[in-house]
C-alpha positions as a Python dict, from the first residue, in 0.01 Angstrom:
ca = {
    (1, 'M'): (0, 0, 0),
    (2, 'N'): (289, -71, 239),
    (3, 'K'): (519, 145, 29),
    (4, 'D'): (272, 437, 37),
    (5, 'F'): (234, 398, 413),
    (6, 'L'): (612, 396, 459),
    (7, 'E'): (650, 709, 246),
    (8, 'R'): (385, 889, 455),
    (9, 'V'): (565, 791, 775),
    (10, 'I'): (898, 915, 637),
    (11, 'R'): (742, 1245, 528),
    (12, 'R'): (595, 1295, 875),
    (13, 'L'): (927, 1215, 1040),
    (14, 'R'): (1101, 1469, 817),
    (15, 'L'): (838, 1729, 901),
    (16, 'M'): (888, 1660, 1271),
    (17, 'L'): (1264, 1701, 1229),
    (18, 'R'): (1210, 2025, 1041),
    (19, 'I'): (996, 2158, 1327),
    (20, 'A'): (1231, 2025, 1594),
    (21, 'F'): (1533, 2202, 1450),
    (22, 'S'): (1358, 2520, 1340),
    (23, 'R'): (1467, 2857, 1477),
    (24, 'T'): (1145, 2884, 1681),
    (25, 'A'): (1198, 2543, 1842),
    (26, 'I'): (1558, 2627, 1928),
    (27, 'I'): (1448, 2952, 2095),
    (28, 'V'): (1175, 2773, 2297),
    (29, 'V'): (1416, 2500, 2410),
    (30, 'A'): (1675, 2764, 2499),
    (31, 'L'): (1418, 2946, 2711),
    (32, 'L'): (1321, 2627, 2897),
    (33, 'L'): (1683, 2532, 2956),
    (34, 'Q'): (1756, 2884, 3075),
    (35, 'L'): (1476, 2862, 3330),
    (36, 'F'): (1603, 2523, 3446),
    (37, 'V'): (1961, 2647, 3483),
    (38, 'F'): (1844, 2965, 3653),
    (39, 'F'): (1638, 2791, 3922),
    (40, 'A'): (1877, 2495, 3955),
    (41, 'S'): (2167, 2732, 4008),
    (42, 'F'): (1986, 2910, 4287),
    (43, 'Y'): (1888, 2578, 4443),
    (44, 'W'): (2227, 2407, 4427),
    (45, 'L'): (2431, 2723, 4469),
    (46, 'K'): (2199, 2910, 4700),
    (47, 'D'): (2490, 3013, 4916),
    (48, 'Y'): (2637, 3186, 4609),
    (49, 'S'): (2314, 3318, 4460),
    (50, 'T'): (2442, 3674, 4443),
    (51, 'V'): (2751, 3562, 4252),
    (52, 'V'): (2545, 3348, 4012),
    (53, 'Y'): (2303, 3633, 3944),
    (54, 'A'): (2591, 3876, 3889),
    (55, 'A'): (2753, 3631, 3645),
    (56, 'F'): (2429, 3609, 3444),
    (57, 'V'): (2400, 3988, 3433),
    (58, 'L'): (2766, 4032, 3334),
    (59, 'L'): (2738, 3772, 3056),
    (60, 'G'): (2431, 3945, 2914),
    (61, 'A'): (2588, 4290, 2940),
    (62, 'V'): (2909, 4187, 2760),
    (63, 'T'): (2709, 4025, 2479),
    (64, 'V'): (2483, 4330, 2444),
    (65, 'V'): (2786, 4562, 2416),
    (66, 'H'): (2925, 4339, 2141),
    (67, 'I'): (2593, 4340, 1954),
    (68, 'L'): (2559, 4719, 1976),
    (69, 'N'): (2904, 4769, 1823),
    (70, 'E'): (2842, 4537, 1528),
    (71, 'E'): (2790, 4673, 1177),
    (72, 'N'): (2436, 4545, 1147),
    (73, 'N'): (2080, 4662, 1097),
    (74, 'A'): (1921, 4810, 1409),
    (75, 'S'): (1629, 4565, 1389),
    (76, 'F'): (1868, 4271, 1414),
    (77, 'K'): (2043, 4429, 1711),
    (78, 'I'): (1716, 4476, 1897),
    (79, 'A'): (1600, 4125, 1807),
    (80, 'W'): (1919, 3977, 1955),
    (81, 'I'): (1942, 4205, 2258),
    (82, 'I'): (1598, 4095, 2384),
    (83, 'P'): (1672, 3718, 2412),
    (84, 'V'): (2023, 3788, 2543),
    (85, 'L'): (1884, 4001, 2826),
    (86, 'V'): (1585, 3774, 2899),
    (87, 'I'): (1778, 3444, 2877),
    (88, 'P'): (2143, 3554, 2901),
    (89, 'V'): (2314, 3213, 2909),
    (90, 'F'): (2134, 3045, 2622),
    (91, 'G'): (2058, 3372, 2445),
    (92, 'T'): (2432, 3429, 2425),
    (93, 'V'): (2500, 3070, 2320),
    (94, 'L'): (2236, 3095, 2047),
    (95, 'Y'): (2381, 3426, 1929),
    (96, 'I'): (2730, 3275, 1904),
    (97, 'Y'): (2594, 2965, 1729),
    (98, 'I'): (2411, 3166, 1464),
    (99, 'N'): (2653, 3455, 1410),
    (100, 'L'): (3006, 3348, 1496),
    (101, 'Q'): (3035, 3022, 1306),
    (102, 'P'): (3340, 2895, 1116),
    (103, 'G'): (3115, 2749, 845),
    (104, 'T'): (2979, 3086, 735),
    (105, 'K'): (3327, 3236, 731),
    (106, 'R'): (3454, 2953, 512),
    (107, 'I'): (3172, 3005, 263),
    (108, 'H'): (3234, 3380, 255),
    (109, 'K'): (3602, 3318, 188),
    (110, 'K'): (3523, 3077, -97),
    (111, 'L'): (3270, 3315, -252),
    (112, 'T'): (3516, 3605, -237),
    (113, 'K'): (3790, 3402, -406),
    (114, 'I'): (3559, 3283, -683),
    (115, 'E'): (3426, 3637, -736),
    (116, 'D'): (3782, 3753, -798),
    (117, 'E'): (3821, 3477, -1059),
    (118, 'I'): (3505, 3563, -1253),
    (119, 'R'): (3543, 3943, -1234),
    (120, 'P'): (3730, 3969, -1570),
    (121, 'Y'): (3436, 3797, -1742),
    (122, 'L'): (3187, 4056, -1617),
    (123, 'A'): (3342, 4371, -1758),
    (124, 'Q'): (3108, 4667, -1797),
    (125, 'N'): (3040, 4767, -2159),
    (126, 'E'): (3131, 5137, -2154),
    (127, 'E'): (2940, 5207, -2475),
    (128, 'T'): (2623, 5065, -2320),
    (129, 'V'): (2681, 5268, -2002),
    (130, 'Q'): (2728, 5585, -2206),
    (131, 'E'): (2403, 5522, -2395),
    (132, 'L'): (2227, 5465, -2063),
    (133, 'Q'): (2362, 5790, -1919),
    (134, 'E'): (2238, 5984, -2221),
    (135, 'Q'): (1889, 5849, -2155),
    (136, 'S'): (1890, 5885, -1775),
    (137, 'A'): (2157, 5987, -1526),
    (138, 'G'): (1956, 5816, -1253),
    (139, 'E'): (1964, 5484, -1436),
    (140, 'K'): (2339, 5514, -1481),
    (141, 'G'): (2354, 5561, -1104),
    (142, 'I'): (2186, 5230, -1025),
    (143, 'A'): (2394, 5061, -1298),
    (144, 'D'): (2713, 5197, -1140),
    (145, 'Y'): (2599, 5084, -796),
    (146, 'L'): (2525, 4726, -906),
    (147, 'Y'): (2855, 4702, -1089),
    (148, 'H'): (3068, 4846, -809),
    (149, 'A'): (2879, 4654, -538),
    (150, 'D'): (2939, 4308, -685),
    (151, 'N'): (3022, 4320, -1057),
    (152, 'Y'): (2678, 4308, -1215),
    (153, 'P'): (2704, 4478, -1557),
    (154, 'V'): (2422, 4631, -1759),
    (155, 'Y'): (2318, 4471, -2090),
    (156, 'A'): (2130, 4623, -2382),
    (157, 'D'): (1883, 4478, -2631),
    (158, 'C'): (1813, 4144, -2464),
    (159, 'K'): (1486, 3974, -2547),
    (160, 'M'): (1253, 3932, -2252),
    (161, 'K'): (919, 3773, -2175),
    (162, 'Y'): (707, 3817, -1862),
    (163, 'Y'): (493, 3540, -1713),
    (164, 'P'): (196, 3651, -1499),
    (165, 'I'): (124, 3297, -1381),
    (166, 'G'): (314, 2975, -1316),
    (167, 'E'): (129, 2772, -1577),
    (168, 'A'): (252, 2999, -1858),
    (169, 'K'): (612, 2979, -1743),
    (170, 'F'): (592, 2601, -1706),
    (171, 'A'): (475, 2562, -2066),
    (172, 'D'): (767, 2767, -2200),
    (173, 'M'): (1014, 2592, -1968),
    (174, 'I'): (916, 2259, -2119),
    (175, 'E'): (948, 2394, -2472),
    (176, 'Q'): (1291, 2547, -2405),
    (177, 'L'): (1420, 2240, -2222),
    (178, 'K'): (1332, 2022, -2518),
    (179, 'C'): (1543, 2251, -2738),
    (180, 'A'): (1856, 2221, -2522),
    (181, 'E'): (2162, 2109, -2717),
    (182, 'H'): (2465, 2167, -2493),
    (183, 'F'): (2386, 2221, -2125),
    (184, 'I'): (2109, 2279, -1871),
    (185, 'F'): (2176, 2443, -1534),
    (186, 'M'): (1906, 2449, -1265),
    (187, 'E'): (1912, 2610, -919),
    (188, 'Y'): (1589, 2601, -716),
    (189, 'F'): (1484, 2662, -357),
    (190, 'I'): (1196, 2412, -361),
    (191, 'V'): (1179, 2090, -560),
    (192, 'A'): (899, 1850, -468),
    (193, 'K'): (803, 1514, -609),
    (194, 'S'): (512, 1631, -819),
    (195, 'Y'): (365, 1639, -1167),
    (196, 'M'): (566, 1953, -1244),
    (197, 'W'): (899, 1810, -1133),
    (198, 'N'): (834, 1464, -1280),
    (199, 'T'): (755, 1621, -1619),
    (200, 'I'): (1079, 1821, -1611),
    (201, 'L'): (1278, 1523, -1483),
    (202, 'E'): (1175, 1305, -1777),
    (203, 'I'): (1310, 1569, -2017),
    (204, 'L'): (1632, 1604, -1815),
    (205, 'K'): (1690, 1227, -1825),
    (206, 'E'): (1626, 1223, -2199),
    (207, 'K'): (1864, 1514, -2258),
    (208, 'A'): (2134, 1360, -2037),
    (209, 'A'): (2109, 1039, -2241),
    (210, 'Q'): (2160, 1247, -2557),
    (211, 'G'): (2486, 1389, -2419),
    (212, 'V'): (2353, 1724, -2294),
    (213, 'E'): (2525, 1826, -1971),
    (214, 'V'): (2265, 1862, -1696),
    (215, 'R'): (2334, 2012, -1353),
    (216, 'M'): (2069, 2037, -1084),
    (217, 'M'): (2116, 2218, -751),
    (218, 'Y'): (1842, 2241, -490),
    (219, 'D'): (1832, 2382, -139),
    (220, 'G'): (1905, 2129, 134),
    (221, 'M'): (1581, 2213, 319),
    (222, 'C'): (1400, 2003, 56),
    (223, 'S'): (1546, 1692, 220),
    (224, 'L'): (1341, 1748, 536),
    (225, 'A'): (995, 1720, 382),
    (226, 'L'): (987, 1729, 1),
    (227, 'L'): (1258, 1496, -130),
    (228, 'P'): (1429, 1182, -1),
    (229, 'Y'): (1749, 1246, 191),
    (230, 'G'): (2034, 1197, -54),
    (231, 'Y'): (1806, 1250, -355),
    (232, 'Y'): (2099, 1398, -545),
    (233, 'K'): (2249, 1048, -558),
    (234, 'D'): (1936, 922, -736),
    (235, 'L'): (1973, 1203, -990),
    (236, 'E'): (2339, 1115, -1044),
    (237, 'K'): (2234, 761, -1138),
    (238, 'M'): (2010, 915, -1406),
    (239, 'G'): (2306, 1098, -1560),
    (240, 'I'): (2217, 1431, -1395),
    (241, 'Q'): (2491, 1604, -1198),
    (242, 'S'): (2336, 1718, -871),
    (243, 'I'): (2419, 1868, -533),
    (244, 'P'): (2204, 2005, -250),
    (245, 'F'): (2307, 2341, -110),
    (246, 'S'): (2366, 2322, 265),
    (247, 'Q'): (2223, 1977, 325),
    (248, 'I'): (2045, 1983, 660),
    (249, 'R'): (2241, 1804, 929),
    (250, 'P'): (2063, 1890, 1255),
    (251, 'V'): (2284, 2057, 1516),
    (252, 'L'): (2602, 1990, 1316),
    (253, 'S'): (2513, 2222, 1027),
    (254, 'T'): (2683, 2558, 1081),
    (255, 'Y'): (2520, 2762, 806),
    (256, 'Q'): (2168, 2620, 780),
    (257, 'N'): (2026, 2963, 861),
    (258, 'N'): (2128, 3089, 513),
    (259, 'R'): (1925, 2919, 240),
    (260, 'D'): (1959, 2925, -138),
    (261, 'H'): (1630, 3096, -228),
    (262, 'R'): (1715, 3145, -597),
    (263, 'K'): (1515, 3006, -888),
    (264, 'I'): (1729, 2986, -1202),
    (265, 'L'): (1703, 2777, -1519),
    (266, 'I'): (1974, 2828, -1783),
    (267, 'I'): (1962, 2659, -2123),
    (268, 'D'): (2272, 2656, -2347),
    (269, 'G'): (2383, 2990, -2200),
    (270, 'K'): (2133, 3164, -2428),
    (271, 'T'): (1808, 3151, -2228),
    (272, 'V'): (1740, 3199, -1858),
    (273, 'F'): (1425, 3185, -1646),
    (274, 'T'): (1400, 3345, -1303),
    (275, 'G'): (1129, 3471, -1068),
    (276, 'G'): (923, 3335, -783),
    (277, 'I'): (817, 3001, -930),
    (278, 'N'): (962, 2684, -774),
    (279, 'L'): (924, 2325, -894),
    (280, 'A'): (611, 2199, -718),
    (281, 'D'): (249, 2161, -825),
    (282, 'E'): (105, 2451, -624),
    (283, 'Y'): (314, 2690, -836),
    (284, 'I'): (121, 2586, -1147),
    (285, 'N'): (-215, 2554, -966),
    (286, 'R'): (-230, 2182, -1023),
    (287, 'I'): (-305, 2142, -654),
    (288, 'D'): (-479, 2384, -419),
    (289, 'R'): (-279, 2470, -106),
    (290, 'F'): (-374, 2830, -26),
    (291, 'G'): (-635, 2911, -285),
    (292, 'H'): (-524, 3035, -625),
    (293, 'W'): (-144, 3066, -644),
    (294, 'K'): (-41, 3394, -806),
    (295, 'D'): (324, 3398, -912),
    (296, 'T'): (545, 3560, -1175),
    (297, 'A'): (867, 3506, -1369),
    (298, 'V'): (1069, 3635, -1663),
    (299, 'M'): (1258, 3471, -1947),
    (300, 'I'): (1567, 3650, -2079),
    (301, 'Q'): (1753, 3572, -2400),
    (302, 'G'): (2080, 3740, -2488),
    (303, 'E'): (2413, 3835, -2337),
    (304, 'A'): (2259, 3898, -1992),
    (305, 'V'): (2230, 3521, -1948),
    (306, 'K'): (2607, 3526, -1885),
    (307, 'S'): (2559, 3695, -1546),
    (308, 'F'): (2309, 3429, -1435),
    (309, 'T'): (2543, 3154, -1559),
    (310, 'L'): (2825, 3287, -1344),
    (311, 'L'): (2588, 3320, -1046),
    (312, 'F'): (2504, 2953, -1088),
    (313, 'L'): (2863, 2836, -1135),
    (314, 'K'): (2972, 3028, -827),
    (315, 'M'): (2708, 2862, -608),
    (316, 'W'): (2762, 2521, -768),
    (317, 'H'): (3131, 2513, -680),
    (318, 'V'): (3074, 2648, -329),
    (319, 'A'): (2812, 2377, -270),
    (320, 'K'): (3072, 2126, -391),
    (321, 'G'): (3310, 2258, -125),
    (322, 'K'): (3546, 2422, -374),
    (323, 'D'): (3695, 2770, -366),
    (324, 'S'): (3783, 2799, -734),
    (325, 'I'): (3636, 2754, -1082),
    (326, 'P'): (3871, 2633, -1358),
    (327, 'Q'): (3925, 2909, -1614),
    (328, 'E'): (3843, 2675, -1901),
    (329, 'E'): (3504, 2604, -1741),
    (330, 'I'): (3425, 2976, -1709),
    (331, 'R'): (3522, 3036, -2072),
    (332, 'K'): (3326, 2734, -2194),
    (333, 'Y'): (2996, 2850, -2045),
    (334, 'T'): (3031, 3226, -2102),
    (335, 'V'): (3284, 3350, -2359),
    (336, 'E'): (3255, 3059, -2600),
    (337, 'V'): (2875, 3052, -2570),
    (338, 'W'): (2851, 3423, -2652),
    (339, 'E'): (3097, 3399, -2940),
    (340, 'N'): (2896, 3113, -3089),
    (341, 'T'): (2572, 3304, -3031),
    (342, 'Q'): (2705, 3611, -3212),
    (343, 'A'): (2814, 3394, -3503),
    (344, 'D'): (2469, 3234, -3519),
    (345, 'E'): (2300, 3575, -3509),
    (346, 'M'): (2524, 3704, -3786),
    (347, 'R'): (2425, 3412, -4007),
    (348, 'T'): (2060, 3472, -3923),
    (349, 'D'): (2093, 3843, -3999),
    (350, 'M'): (2256, 3773, -4336),
    (351, 'E'): (1972, 3538, -4424),
    (352, 'S'): (1715, 3797, -4314),
    (353, 'M'): (1877, 4069, -4523),
    (354, 'R'): (1813, 3865, -4834),
    (355, 'N'): (1440, 3889, -4763),
    (356, 'T'): (1392, 4218, -4577),
    (357, 'D'): (1521, 4572, -4591),
    (358, 'M'): (1752, 4727, -4332),
    (359, 'Q'): (1470, 4925, -4169),
    (360, 'N'): (1287, 4605, -4081),
    (361, 'M'): (1607, 4469, -3930),
    (362, 'Q'): (1647, 4780, -3717),
    (363, 'D'): (1285, 4760, -3600),
    (364, 'K'): (1341, 4399, -3499),
    (365, 'K'): (1640, 4498, -3290),
    (366, 'L'): (1457, 4785, -3121),
    (367, 'H'): (1171, 4555, -3030),
    (368, 'A'): (1409, 4371, -2798),
    (369, 'G'): (1531, 4713, -2670),
    (370, 'G'): (1595, 4853, -2328),
    (371, 'Y'): (1837, 4748, -2059),
    (372, 'V'): (1858, 4469, -1805),
    (373, 'I'): (2091, 4412, -1509),
    (374, 'P'): (2086, 4062, -1360),
    (375, 'Y'): (2197, 4067, -997),
    (376, 'G'): (2241, 3838, -702),
    (377, 'D'): (2247, 3889, -329),
    (378, 'D'): (2410, 3687, -52),
    (379, 'P'): (2410, 3712, 328),
    (380, 'Y'): (2787, 3744, 362),
    (381, 'G'): (2864, 4052, 154),
    (382, 'D'): (2883, 4409, 281),
    (383, 'E'): (2598, 4522, 53),
    (384, 'R'): (2228, 4437, 82),
    (385, 'I'): (2186, 4459, -294),
    (386, 'G'): (1825, 4342, -325),
    (387, 'K'): (1712, 4590, -63),
    (388, 'Q'): (1903, 4878, -223),
    (389, 'V'): (1744, 4808, -563),
    (390, 'Y'): (1397, 4829, -406),
    (391, 'I'): (1481, 5150, -218),
    (392, 'D'): (1626, 5307, -533),
    (393, 'I'): (1305, 5238, -725),
    (394, 'L'): (1099, 5392, -443),
    (395, 'N'): (1323, 5699, -414),
    (396, 'R'): (1328, 5780, -787),
    (397, 'A'): (962, 5713, -866),
    (398, 'R'): (761, 6008, -1000),
    (399, 'K'): (413, 5870, -1078),
    (400, 'Y'): (372, 5528, -922),
    (401, 'V'): (537, 5224, -765),
    (402, 'H'): (337, 4901, -778),
    (403, 'I'): (453, 4608, -565),
    (404, 'M'): (357, 4243, -527),
    (405, 'T'): (506, 4049, -236),
    (406, 'P'): (401, 3749, -26),
    (407, 'Y'): (546, 3888, 296),
    (408, 'L'): (569, 4232, 455),
    (409, 'I'): (819, 4227, 742),
    (410, 'L'): (1004, 4558, 721),
    (411, 'D'): (1297, 4731, 884),
    (412, 'D'): (1305, 5106, 951),
    (413, 'E'): (1492, 5184, 627),
    (414, 'M'): (1230, 5015, 409),
    (415, 'I'): (946, 5179, 601),
    (416, 'T'): (1114, 5518, 554),
    (417, 'A'): (1153, 5457, 179),
    (418, 'L'): (784, 5363, 142),
    (419, 'R'): (683, 5664, 351),
    (420, 'Y'): (902, 5903, 150),
    (421, 'C'): (764, 5764, -176),
    (422, 'A'): (398, 5799, -74),
    (423, 'K'): (436, 6142, 88),
    (424, 'R'): (587, 6281, -233),
    (425, 'G'): (253, 6212, -398),
    (426, 'V'): (372, 5896, -574),
    (427, 'E'): (101, 5630, -598),
    (428, 'T'): (248, 5353, -381),
    (429, 'V'): (46, 5030, -389),
    (430, 'I'): (124, 4690, -239),
    (431, 'I'): (-61, 4366, -321),
    (432, 'M'): (-44, 4103, -47),
    (433, 'P'): (-198, 3754, -9),
    (434, 'H'): (-542, 3718, 148),
    (435, 'I'): (-480, 3350, 222),
    (436, 'P'): (-132, 3323, 381),
    (437, 'D'): (100, 3024, 368),
    (438, 'K'): (259, 3111, 703),
    (439, 'I'): (25, 3241, 971),
    (440, 'Y'): (303, 3406, 1173),
    (441, 'A'): (418, 3601, 865),
    (442, 'Y'): (63, 3722, 804),
    (443, 'L'): (22, 3828, 1169),
    (444, 'L'): (347, 4023, 1139),
    (445, 'A'): (247, 4186, 810),
    (446, 'R'): (-82, 4303, 960),
    (447, 'T'): (105, 4507, 1222),
    (448, 'Y'): (249, 4728, 944),
    (449, 'Y'): (-77, 4794, 759),
    (450, 'K'): (-217, 5081, 967),
    (451, 'Q'): (121, 5253, 987),
    (452, 'L'): (172, 5240, 610),
    (453, 'L'): (-186, 5351, 540),
    (454, 'K'): (-125, 5657, 757),
    (455, 'Y'): (170, 5750, 533),
    (456, 'G'): (-42, 5720, 218),
    (457, 'V'): (62, 5372, 104),
    (458, 'K'): (-229, 5171, -40),
    (459, 'I'): (-255, 4803, 49),
    (460, 'Y'): (-467, 4536, -120),
    (461, 'E'): (-510, 4165, -51),
    (462, 'Y'): (-552, 3908, -328),
    (463, 'T'): (-883, 3749, -231),
    (464, 'P'): (-863, 3434, -450),
    (465, 'G'): (-559, 3307, -260),
    (466, 'F'): (-186, 3346, -219),
    (467, 'V'): (45, 3597, -390),
    (468, 'H'): (400, 3460, -418),
    (469, 'A'): (519, 3714, -678),
    (470, 'K'): (816, 3941, -608),
    (471, 'V'): (760, 4237, -840),
    (472, 'F'): (835, 4611, -841),
    (473, 'V'): (728, 4826, -1137),
    (474, 'S'): (744, 5206, -1156),
    (475, 'D'): (645, 5481, -1400),
    (476, 'D'): (615, 5239, -1697),
    (477, 'I'): (993, 5255, -1734),
    (478, 'R'): (1171, 5063, -1460),
    (479, 'G'): (1113, 4760, -1243),
    (480, 'C'): (1243, 4424, -1129),
    (481, 'V'): (1128, 4065, -1110),
    (482, 'G'): (1310, 3809, -901),
    (483, 'T'): (1313, 3597, -588),
    (484, 'I'): (1342, 3868, -320),
    (485, 'N'): (1057, 3907, -71),
    (486, 'L'): (997, 4210, 148),
    (487, 'D'): (1109, 4037, 465),
    (488, 'F'): (1426, 4000, 670),
    (489, 'R'): (1511, 3653, 545),
    (490, 'S'): (1517, 3756, 179),
    (491, 'L'): (1675, 4097, 233),
    (492, 'Y'): (1943, 3982, 477),
    (493, 'L'): (1978, 3605, 520),
    (494, 'H'): (1915, 3423, 191),
    (495, 'F'): (2096, 3384, -139),
    (496, 'E'): (1871, 3564, -389),
    (497, 'C'): (1861, 3692, -746),
    (498, 'G'): (1665, 3925, -970),
    (499, 'A'): (1654, 4115, -1297),
    (500, 'Y'): (1642, 4495, -1293),
    (501, 'M'): (1487, 4637, -1612),
    (502, 'Y'): (1480, 4983, -1765),
    (503, 'S'): (1295, 5098, -2076),
    (504, 'N'): (1193, 4743, -2169),
    (505, 'D'): (863, 4672, -2342),
    (506, 'V'): (816, 4385, -2098),
    (507, 'L'): (755, 4639, -1820),
    (508, 'H'): (422, 4726, -1981),
    (509, 'D'): (326, 4358, -1942),
    (510, 'V'): (426, 4370, -1575),
    (511, 'E'): (215, 4681, -1513),
    (512, 'Q'): (-81, 4539, -1705),
    (513, 'D'): (-63, 4223, -1495),
    (514, 'F'): (-59, 4433, -1178),
    (515, 'K'): (-374, 4616, -1288),
    (516, 'E'): (-551, 4290, -1374),
    (517, 'T'): (-449, 4138, -1040),
    (518, 'L'): (-575, 4448, -857),
    (519, 'K'): (-925, 4380, -993),
    (520, 'R'): (-930, 4060, -788),
    (521, 'C'): (-818, 4225, -465),
    (522, 'Q'): (-989, 4391, -171),
    (523, 'E'): (-855, 4721, -41),
    (524, 'I'): (-734, 4743, 316),
    (525, 'T'): (-871, 5053, 490),
    (526, 'K'): (-823, 5213, 830),
    (527, 'E'): (-1171, 5090, 921),
    (528, 'S'): (-1089, 4730, 830),
    (529, 'C'): (-766, 4756, 1032),
    (530, 'D'): (-966, 4876, 1333),
    (531, 'K'): (-1189, 4567, 1306),
    (532, 'Y'): (-892, 4328, 1300),
    (533, 'P'): (-900, 4105, 1614),
    (534, 'K'): (-704, 4266, 1898),
    (535, 'G'): (-563, 3930, 2009),
    (536, 'K'): (-410, 3861, 1668),
    (537, 'M'): (-268, 4213, 1654),
    (538, 'L'): (-109, 4165, 1995),
    (539, 'V'): (54, 3839, 1885),
    (540, 'G'): (183, 4009, 1569),
    (541, 'K'): (331, 4297, 1768),
    (542, 'M'): (505, 4055, 2003),
    (543, 'L'): (647, 3868, 1705),
    (544, 'R'): (792, 4195, 1572),
    (545, 'L'): (1037, 4188, 1863),
    (546, 'I'): (1209, 3884, 1711),
    (547, 'A'): (1099, 3922, 1347),
    (548, 'P'): (1457, 3936, 1209),
    (549, 'L'): (1533, 3599, 1369),
    (550, 'M'): (1228, 3417, 1227),
}
């Protein structure tokens, strides 16, 4: 009883710390301090009030000029200019704290160095690219972009499976984990002490005892409310290598604004899971937090796993504070894995040929068919890769684009892409949650509804609960599943990942799931928007002023 009470107290203290050092709390404190300094300055320096006021104005003006000349999205510029002008002293200090930090520059430098090291292991297969071009010049275009942007090659004939709900993915995760023979790599945004995580942990401990290498990386935000501080040390004692990404150290942490939002599970370099599903019980509907939890994921088997493996290794070594990956480690988990996989497949094929004819073999290969491009996104690069993939799908759609997203906080470029898509006569449909997990995000999303409806975009809300899926599917032939929400944090500030697919059979499963989900939704109309409470709409519109900072 005492232990349970102590754990509840610790959880509440962590939650209080999380709130105290949140971006919103920092802005509120900055505003209060600004008011104090402003009035105190005029009281103590009343004889120099004109000079003090001029200094405030000059400080704000210099900062605004700097912001305007940055290479950044216009929404971010506006969001920063407002607090700098309203609270110039602390607005400027906050801006410097968030944007001009040595910690972020160090991480960027490490990532760049490691990317140079792994580049030779991500060579584009020119034969695959040529085949893709023969099928679609547009698809070759997005393949070229992803490769030139950050070395994400296209792969052919990988096996894929789509999961329309967390429970289905969890079942296959358990099955695949039990089959692990060499290594297990895990990278997750949320890990909570729960039935889901405890079930996985028991398998990880068992596999580690058998000699399987197990690495577990989780985002440092978990330490504030979901896991004990220093939980990675407990995992190390179980034989599991572990590290939190950007462990939260209030005030002292210089890059806590950029979180690792990825969800990746790699098994033996042959199988990978990714999508929206974290490791907590709400994701498998074992507990009810916001009604029914609708989420999605994909499993990929084949050479494309190599790209996810290198994404993981890159983040693992950066989290460890390193700026290099030993070449033998890269080869061990990519080249050697693929060579062994090809040898295994050759033996399997030879065995199959004894029992089947060549046509059956060819049919089996074609069933895997299509193309997949795994990709990542980070806040430090020049490209907003996740955003560009979404815009490309919208711009090239001919019949429909169907979208599931938990959040809808858009910049002008994304609004323009949705508008252009709908006004070309393309059926553009977005499914949103009806029961939100973050009230401020829902208030913000509501401010976009009427505008998008006017352009011809259709919006539905999932009435049973919360949609956490991040899915785009278009024209039965292209789409993506990953971790990237339609909000500023995912598109600009987080580490993310996804899988772009073309001409894969799995896309039919994605579209079928969208249609089934739509049956459980209510359509948002202009009339329903007009009935939305004016007070809530006003709050949402005010939040739009600082939406990129939230």
